[in-house]
N, C-alpha and C positions, 0 to 999 in steps of 0.2 A: 653639508648641513645634516644633523640628526636633533632626532625628538628630546633627548636629553644632556645635549653638548653642542656646543660649536665649535669648530676646528679654524683654529686659527696656522699661519705659516709656520709657527714653532712649535706648534703642537694639540695636544684636546686640556680646554679648561672648563670647568665648571659653568653651566650658564647661571648668571642673575636669577634669584630665586621666582622675581616677576614677571623676566621674560622666558624663562622656563614655561612659567603657568601659559603663556601667552603659545610659545608654541605646541606644547600639548593640545592646546585646542584646537590649535589651527590643523596636526597632524589628526586629532580624532575626525576633524568637519573632514577633512580629505580623504580619511578612510570612506566615512561613511558615504560621501560621494563616489569613489572608487566601485563599491558596494550595490549601490544605487544605479550606477549603470552599468553593473555586471548584470545585473537582474533584468535591465532595461534593452540592451544591446546581442545576439551572439556573436561569438567570438571567431574572428578568423573566417576561412574558408571554408572549415567543412561541415558538414549536416552533421551532428551529434545525435547520435539515438541512444538512450541511456536504458536499460533493463538492470534487473537483478537476478541470477541464476535461481530456479527452480528445480527440483528435484519428481515434483508430483504433475508435471504436466498442467499447471494452472496458467501457464507463463511461454511465450515463445521461446523457443533456445537461441544461442546463440550461429549456429548454423542458418536456422529459418530467415534470422535479424541479416546475413550475410547476403541469402537468396534476395531477400526482400531489398535493399540495397542496391545489387544489381541489377533488378529489375527495375528503379527509379532512372539511372542513367543511361540503360537502352532504353526507353521511352524519350523519342525525339522531343518531343514538345515538353517532356517532365524535366527533362534535361534545359532547355533553353529557358525555362522557367526558374529552375534552383541555380543558374551560372546569373540569369541577371539579377537576381537578391544575393549574388556574392559568393555564393557555395562552388567549391570546385570539385570536392569528392566527397563521401560519407564516412565518417567513422563509428565505430561501437565501441559505447562506454561500458564494461562492465561494475557496476558495486559492489563492493564485498560484501555489505552489510543495509540493512534500514536505514540506520545513523548515516551511514553514505552517500547512498543514494539522497538520503533528506538533503543533508549535507551539499551536494553538486547543485539540486534543485533552488535551493538558498541564494547559490553562490551565481545562479543564472547558467549554468555550465553546460546545460541539453538544450538540444531543440526540439527532440522528440523524447519523450521517456512514457515506458510504462510501468505503474506506481499504482501499492495496494490503495484502496479508496481514499482511508484514515489518512493517508500523504498530501491527499490533495488538498485536504482542509486544515494539514500543519504547515505546508511551504507558504510562504509570505513572499514570493516573488511574482506572483501575478499569472502563475501557468493556468491553462485553461484546457478543460477535458473538453475533446472532442470523440471520444469512442470509447466504447466497452469492450472489454475482454466477456464473449459468451463462450459456456462451457459446455457440453449436454446436459442433459437435467437443470439449468436453468431457467426461470421463469419470465416474463416479462411482466412488467407493471398493469395493471388493472385498467390505468387510463393512461394514455399518451407511449411515448417510447420511454425506455430504459429497461435493463438487464436487473432483475432481482436474486439475491442469494440468501438462503438462510440459515441459521448457526440452529445447533443441537445440544442440549447436555442428558448423556444417558448412560445407563447403572450396568456394568458389568458383571460375570456371574462371580466373584467375591465379594459382592454388595449385599446389602441388607434389602435392596428391590431388584432382583434379579428373579425373584417368583413373580408372574402377573398380576397373582391376587393382592400383592404385599401393598399398604396403603401408602403414597407417596403423602408425608406432612410437611409441611414447611419444616415445623419444630426439629423435627427428626433428620432432617436433610443439612440443616443448620448446627446442629449438633455434631454431625457426624464428619461434615467437612472440616472442623475444627481441629482434626486428630487423626486424617486420613488423607491422602496425599489426590489430586485431579490433575488425568491427563490434558496437556494443553498443547494447542500450535502457539503459534509465534503471537506475539500481542500486537501485531499491526494490523492482522485480519478482522475485518468489521466483521465479516459472517460468520468466521471459524472463532472467534472469542471474542471479540467486544461485545456484539448484539446478544448474544447465548448468555455470557456472564454478567452482562447486565439484566438480564430476565431472569437468570438464577438468584441474584444477590438482591433485586427488586424481591422474588417471589420467599426469601428466604429470611430477609430484613437483616442480611448480615454484610455488611461493605466487605467490598473482594473478598469473599470465601476462599479463592485458589489463591493467596498469599504463597501459598506452599506447593505450587503448583510443578510438575513435571514436564518439562518444555521439548517439544519434540518439532521437525522442519517441516510436515506435512500432516493434513487429516488423516491420511492414511495409518501413518505413522502413531497417530492417536489411538485409533481406533483397532490396531495391532496390538498395542501399550495394555489396554483393557483387557484384550482378550489374552495377553499372556500373564494377564494377573499383577503387570507390575502399580498399576491402581486400579480403582475400583468404581471411577466416577469419569467419563471423560467429556471433551468438551473439543467441538469440532462441526466444520460445513454438513449440513444434514445428505449433499448427494455422497459424500464420502462412508457416511453414517449406513445411508441406506444400502449404497453397493454392498459395502461389507456384511451388513445384515443378511442378503439376500445370498452373498456368496457360500455363508456358513449355515443355509438353510436350517436354522436350528438345533445346529448342533453346539453351538455356544449361546448362551442367553445374553442378547444383549438388549436393554428396556430404553425406550423412549422415553425423558424425565420432563424435561422443559423442551419446547420448540421457540424460539427468538421471532420478532418481527423480520419482514423482508427488508433486507437491506442492499442499494445500489451494489452491483459487481464492479471490481476493478476498474482506474479509468486508462487510455491512454490520454495525457494531457502536452500539450505544445507551450512554448515559450513566447511571451505575449506578441513578439513581433510576429509570431505566424500564427495569431486568432485568424479563425475563418472569417469572422466579420468584418478584416479591414484587410487579409491578405488573399490574393488570387493564388499564392505560394502556397500559402496554408490549406487553403481548400481544396490544392490540386494533392498535396501529399496526403491529407485525410483519404480522399477518395483513393490515392493509389494505396494507400492500407487497406481500407476497406475492402477494396475488389481484389488483391494479392490474397488475404487470409481468405477471405468466399472461395474461391479457385483454389487454394491450397490446401487450407485448412490444417495448417500444423497442429500435432497431436488434437485434431478432431477440433481445435478454437476457431471461431470468426469473430470480427468485430461489428459492431454496430454504431450507429451514429448517437454522441450523447451531447449534454452541454453541463453547464455548470447548474444551473438547476436542479438538474436530476439529481443531483448529490446534497440535496441541502437536509436530506434524512440522515446523512454524516455527521454535521454538524449538532443535529439535535445529540443524536446519543453519545456524540463526543462529552457534550454538555453535562447530559446524566453521569456519563460515566466519572467524569471529574467532581460533581460533589459528592459521588461514592466514595472518591478517592479525601476528599477534606473532610467527611466524614472519621473516616478509617482514621484521620491523621489526629 
């Protein structure tokens, strides 16, 4: 039987309108139950590790995760725990885009995932933050644990503010950005885009001043675009900006305009069933990840313990960001 029609021995006929309504309601209920179940229980015998390919070393690569997966099953005690949980092998799932990764989370298709901090706040399947990615140059929260990053808005050699003596006045910046391009990294980046753009928007009192942004795949590409004159103003992570400025040694003028508040670095999240608060397997997977990254340091990355409360600022910043969007509309 389908949701739209009923099948008889002689063919397919239209359902009675009242029956059709009942069937549609039943199908909607079944679908909702199936989606809830998918978000609560990992599927099959594969421990699924999700990630998104990065070209700037901000996250682990596929070869790194393959080596980590091998190490899990090479540890006899860890392998016993995984088998007791129903896992028989590890599968790497590479998301093709930020949207693809978010959809997979909401469908409960991943057991462990490396995600942008913004996605932790936007997913609806109860995934829990258990670790954070630390890169060279990241700071630590003043009180308590937590890896933090900042974003910046900076002026390039073609802007009116390349001269270090030029005054940076909010009304001038706002007017300029209405007619000029801004180089920016992907909008999922809290430190590289949302936080510095929020700072800029509130400073110049202009909702979403970079609606005409030029988008790039990494913070480093944003800086390169401004240096090359493709845009006069850039928005990116502070570490990439400072690294480029040091490398250029004054040969090209890059001037800091605004610096964002610190925001939590990207987390590693786990499916609710593997929450370290309830699952020994979850605790051991977290420990194994942290220890493996500490020893191997792929692309200079390490992992540190984290928990959901460490990301409270992310939801607060997104709330302010969405309020700006409503003003713009």
